C-alpha angles and dihedrals in degrees: 000000000000122000117233095263092051090045092054092046093049090047090056091049091048089050089054091050099043101034113025121019112009092144092059088064097039093253113146116207124200106257091219100057107001093244132135135187111283087228091057092051090049091051092051093047092049091055088069107085094224091057101037092119097049117130134201087253089059091053091048089050090054091049093048095046101040103119093207092047091229095165139050129198117203114179107310094342133088132194143168108257096220146339101069116170096192123060112000111251120218123227130189113259113249143182110254128201115280091261130034127183133229125191119211139148132264095253093057095049100087093053092046093050089049102039104019128234113323129188090244098206094331126099095245142013108262118226133169138211093225139038096245098073092036089054092049092052096044099046096063098084108034142302108007120243119183119209131193123217119208098219095192092055090043091053088051086055090054100261114150119207126210126195111228096179135256095059092306120130126188126207143174113250113315117221118237091243088070096051131084133174110250110237115220114246 
């Protein structure tokens, strides 16, 4: 069983493998859904001296305990749920709740209110159904600011929403007219 520090470190390495540079490690992801065999991921991880003793149970522990639910295991396959920087994954369009949330930081707010929400190096804008995930995402780079997205208005502006699982929604850029700062209660 991994301790918390090892769990976080392995999660970061798995993110690198499944989201950003799989080809650099010889890991081949399915072009349809970005998944690979759990066994293949384990083999690649074990080739790194630091992780030579990793087990499938350790990977499953990381997946189960990852607060942001970055990974999904389905049968014998594993994938990153969202945020890929290699081939763009396709999701089925869906109908989100009337309001979704986006966490950001104070310094980014003026640009967002002027230009809208942009993917910023990701494939999609990441939104969440609840405040927990939005707060996690927004608090990484400074003073947290929570935004609301009016999904009905956004859809009227041509924005398509995709459900990525675990309360996370993905979208193409969201116009500023659909965004409001969430006032604290």
